[in-house]
N, CA, C and O of each residue as an XYZ file, in Angstrom:
304
protein
N      91.111     81.262     79.561
C      91.097     80.856     80.741
C      90.978     79.717     81.390
O      90.106     78.935     81.013
N      91.871     79.358     82.563
C      91.487     78.027     83.145
C      91.376     78.115     84.679
O      91.873     79.036     85.328
N      90.738     77.168     85.169
C      90.762     77.006     86.932
C      90.102     78.255     87.449
O      89.232     79.014     87.023
N      90.971     78.167     88.713
C      90.261     79.360     89.573
C      91.220     80.474     89.376
O      91.909     80.730     90.363
N      91.417     81.208     88.290
C      92.555     82.309     87.915
C      92.091     83.394     88.728
O      90.913     83.751     88.730
N      93.005     83.935     89.430
C      92.607     85.266     90.378
C      92.585     86.245     89.160
O      93.270     86.184     88.139
N      91.691     87.108     89.491
C      91.528     88.398     88.628
C      92.950     88.975     88.445
O      93.828     89.080     89.302
N      92.984     89.319     87.166
C      94.507     89.990     86.719
C      93.964     91.242     85.901
O      92.891     91.349     85.307
N      94.964     92.129     86.027
C      94.493     93.339     85.046
C      94.797     92.835     83.608
O      95.704     92.032     83.386
N      94.061     93.305     82.727
C      94.453     93.060     81.227
C      95.600     93.661     80.831
O      95.949     94.798     81.148
N      96.304     92.748     80.000
C      97.565     92.807     79.461
C      97.735     94.400     78.533
O      96.806     94.800     77.832
N      98.844     95.061     78.649
C      98.848     96.489     77.869
C     100.032     95.977     76.868
O     100.668     94.935     76.710
N      99.987     97.148     76.336
C     101.107     97.239     74.995
C     102.381     97.407     75.945
O     103.369     97.030     75.315
N     102.699     97.809     77.149
C     103.768     97.831     77.768
C     104.480     96.282     78.482
O     105.607     96.062     78.927
N     103.265     95.399     78.347
C     103.546     94.087     78.906
C     104.358     93.403     77.779
O     103.857     93.382     76.654
N     105.650     92.807     78.004
C     106.223     92.297     76.878
C     106.976     90.796     77.129
O     107.591     90.473     78.145
N     106.774     90.046     76.027
C     107.129     88.411     76.061
C     108.433     88.204     77.037
O     109.468     88.825     76.792
N     108.353     87.394     78.044
C     109.679     87.107     78.639
C     110.603     86.410     77.653
O     111.791     86.427     77.973
N     110.299     85.828     76.566
C     111.082     84.989     75.779
C     111.832     85.935     74.806
O     113.043     85.824     74.613
N     111.020     86.918     74.170
C     111.576     87.461     72.838
C     111.261     88.936     73.042
O     111.826     89.816     72.394
N     110.273     89.187     74.033
C     110.123     90.966     74.033
C     109.124     91.537     72.991
O     108.961     92.747     72.836
N     108.578     90.744     72.408
C     107.373     91.218     71.722
C     106.226     91.504     72.717
O     106.340     91.186     73.900
N     105.073     92.133     72.209
C     103.979     92.325     72.957
C     103.517     91.110     73.586
O     103.594     90.056     72.955
N     102.996     91.138     74.882
C     102.496     89.918     75.208
C     100.993     89.974     75.239
O     100.309     90.986     75.392
N     100.640     88.913     75.095
C      99.088     88.504     74.863
C      98.804     87.387     75.825
O      97.617     87.118     76.005
N      99.729     86.687     76.480
C      99.225     85.410     77.203
C      99.830     85.710     78.463
O     101.007     86.046     78.335
N      99.337     85.694     79.837
C      99.897     85.376     80.694
C      99.700     84.245     81.737
O      98.644     84.097     82.352
N     100.763     83.480     81.889
C     100.726     82.272     82.679
C     101.063     82.456     84.325
O     102.171     82.776     84.755
N      99.904     82.192     85.129
C     100.211     82.455     86.497
C     100.391     81.231     87.001
O      99.554     80.343     86.840
N     101.780     81.024     87.827
C     102.359     79.862     88.041
C     101.937     79.672     89.287
O     101.494     80.530     90.050
N     102.111     78.294     89.526
C     101.462     77.596     91.067
C     102.074     78.225     92.222
O     101.370     78.724     93.099
N     103.411     78.234     92.280
C     104.334     78.635     93.176
C     104.590     80.162     93.655
O     105.322     80.658     94.512
N     103.382     80.846     92.440
C     103.448     82.309     92.702
C     104.189     83.036     91.476
O     105.224     82.559     91.012
N     103.600     84.235     90.962
C     104.604     84.782     89.808
C     103.893     84.493     88.709
O     103.079     83.570     88.700
N     104.101     85.157     87.809
C     103.814     84.555     86.512
C     104.635     84.893     85.071
O     105.259     85.946     85.198
N     104.769     84.403     84.000
C     105.288     84.771     82.917
C     104.368     85.315     81.851
O     103.171     85.030     81.843
N     104.889     86.043     81.017
C     104.229     86.857     80.122
C     104.937     86.448     78.555
O     106.150     86.449     78.347
N     103.966     86.134     77.616
C     104.334     85.554     76.375
C     103.582     86.259     75.428
O     102.492     86.740     75.737
N     104.212     86.405     73.937
C     103.457     86.811     72.718
C     102.804     85.672     72.408
O     103.032     84.568     72.902
N     101.815     85.991     71.414
C     101.065     84.766     70.781
C     101.675     83.348     70.460
O     101.147     82.258     70.678
N     103.035     83.632     69.833
C     103.577     82.334     69.238
C     104.195     81.939     70.567
O     104.364     80.728     70.423
N     104.527     82.188     71.495
C     105.346     81.851     72.517
C     104.238     81.304     73.725
O     104.479     80.465     74.593
N     103.066     81.981     73.522
C     101.946     81.509     74.591
C     101.484     80.000     73.957
O     101.229     79.113     74.772
N     101.363     79.672     72.324
C     100.986     78.595     72.157
C     102.151     77.287     72.046
O     101.985     76.068     72.029
N     103.256     78.048     71.987
C     104.456     76.940     72.206
C     104.571     76.263     73.632
O     104.635     75.044     73.795
N     104.591     77.339     74.787
C     104.572     76.833     75.974
C     103.450     76.663     76.735
O     103.602     76.353     77.917
N     102.249     76.818     76.243
C     101.062     76.655     76.903
C     100.532     75.845     77.555
O     100.057     76.095     78.662
N     100.495     74.283     76.794
C     100.395     73.285     77.379
C     101.244     72.661     78.157
O     100.881     71.775     78.931
N     102.437     73.046     78.037
C     103.336     72.402     79.188
C     103.178     73.110     80.317
O     103.321     72.412     81.321
N     102.884     74.488     80.569
C     102.608     75.332     81.643
C     101.490     74.957     82.350
O     101.490     75.046     83.577
N     100.277     74.438     81.576
C      98.903     73.560     82.287
C      99.153     72.643     82.739
O      98.698     72.315     83.835
N      99.854     72.014     82.141
C     100.073     70.614     82.840
C     100.834     70.613     83.776
O     101.015     69.538     84.349
N     101.475     71.716     84.207
C     102.613     71.856     85.487
C     101.510     72.557     86.512
O     101.823     72.742     87.688
N     100.369     72.890     86.071
C      99.096     73.730     87.117
C      99.038     74.956     86.891
O      98.247     75.598     87.582
N      99.788     75.624     85.935
C      99.726     77.295     85.599
C      98.290     77.394     85.040
O      97.878     76.544     84.250
N      97.425     78.571     85.506
C      96.582     79.222     85.012
C      96.827     80.342     83.965
O      97.601     81.282     84.144
N      95.882     80.081     82.559
C      96.271     80.925     81.622
C      95.255     82.014     81.216
O      94.128     81.820     80.760
N      95.841     83.160     81.456
C      95.234     84.331     80.903
C      95.506     84.459     79.412
O      96.674     84.604     79.051
N      94.429     84.414     78.428
C      94.792     84.231     77.058
C      94.058     85.245     76.317
O      92.864     85.160     76.031
N      94.958     86.366     75.975
C      94.097     87.634     75.069
C      94.481     87.496     73.829
O      94.486     88.540     73.178
N      94.761     86.672     73.367
C      95.429     86.428     71.679
C      93.798     86.927     70.927
O      93.827     87.474     69.824
N      92.814     86.747     71.438
C      91.677     87.251     70.649
C      91.785     88.678     70.104
O      91.364     89.049     69.009
N      92.492     89.524     71.146
C      92.512     91.033     70.515
C      93.308     91.355     69.240
O      93.230     92.407     68.605
N      94.221     90.112     68.909
C      94.977     90.567     67.779
C      93.873     90.185     66.305
O      94.273     90.192     65.141
N      92.492     89.882     66.734
C      91.873     89.691     65.397
C      90.810     90.960     65.577
O      89.866     90.935     64.786
N      90.840     91.829     66.317
C      90.069     92.986     66.050
C      90.570     93.857     65.170
O      91.774     93.907     64.923
N      89.565     94.729     64.542
C      89.765     95.156     63.369
C      90.016     96.847     64.018
O      89.448     97.238     65.038
N      90.907     97.647     63.252
C      91.137     99.120     63.683
C      90.078     99.716     63.475
O      90.118    100.782     64.089
N      88.982     99.577     62.839
C      87.762    100.379     62.773
C      87.182    100.458     63.966
O      86.968    101.527     64.537
N      86.903     99.378     64.398
C      86.411     99.078     65.913
C      87.036     99.790     66.872
O      86.397    100.454     67.688
N      88.507     99.714     66.868
C      88.983    100.371     67.746
C      88.855    102.033     67.955
O      88.877    102.725     68.973
N      88.731    102.317     66.720
C      88.591    103.719     66.433
C      87.237    104.320     66.756
O      87.091    105.514     67.019
N      86.126    103.315     66.718
C      84.888    103.860     67.040
C      84.892    103.908     68.801
O      84.116    104.712     69.317
N      85.521    103.289     69.455
C      85.683    103.329     70.739
C      86.249    104.477     71.358
O      86.032    104.676     72.553
N      86.871    105.169     70.762
C      87.735    106.463     70.835
C      86.693    107.275     70.886
O      86.673    107.962     71.907
N      85.534    107.496     69.903
C      84.830    108.626     69.973
C      83.918    109.011     71.046
O      83.323    110.087     70.994
């Protein structure tokens, strides 16, 4: 995350990439309002350009490396 990103809800499985429709792991909050959602691939592809135009980036791609066992442990 960067700058003064306003608190946002965590991305869910229902949030989809605006470019390809895959599950979104990156939210770009635009300076003029609104946001864009991206999968990890498109988040990496467009992230720097969005940052250079003042967007705040909420990056949850670290969730991709969580082990399934730890997710199951949370359900108990």
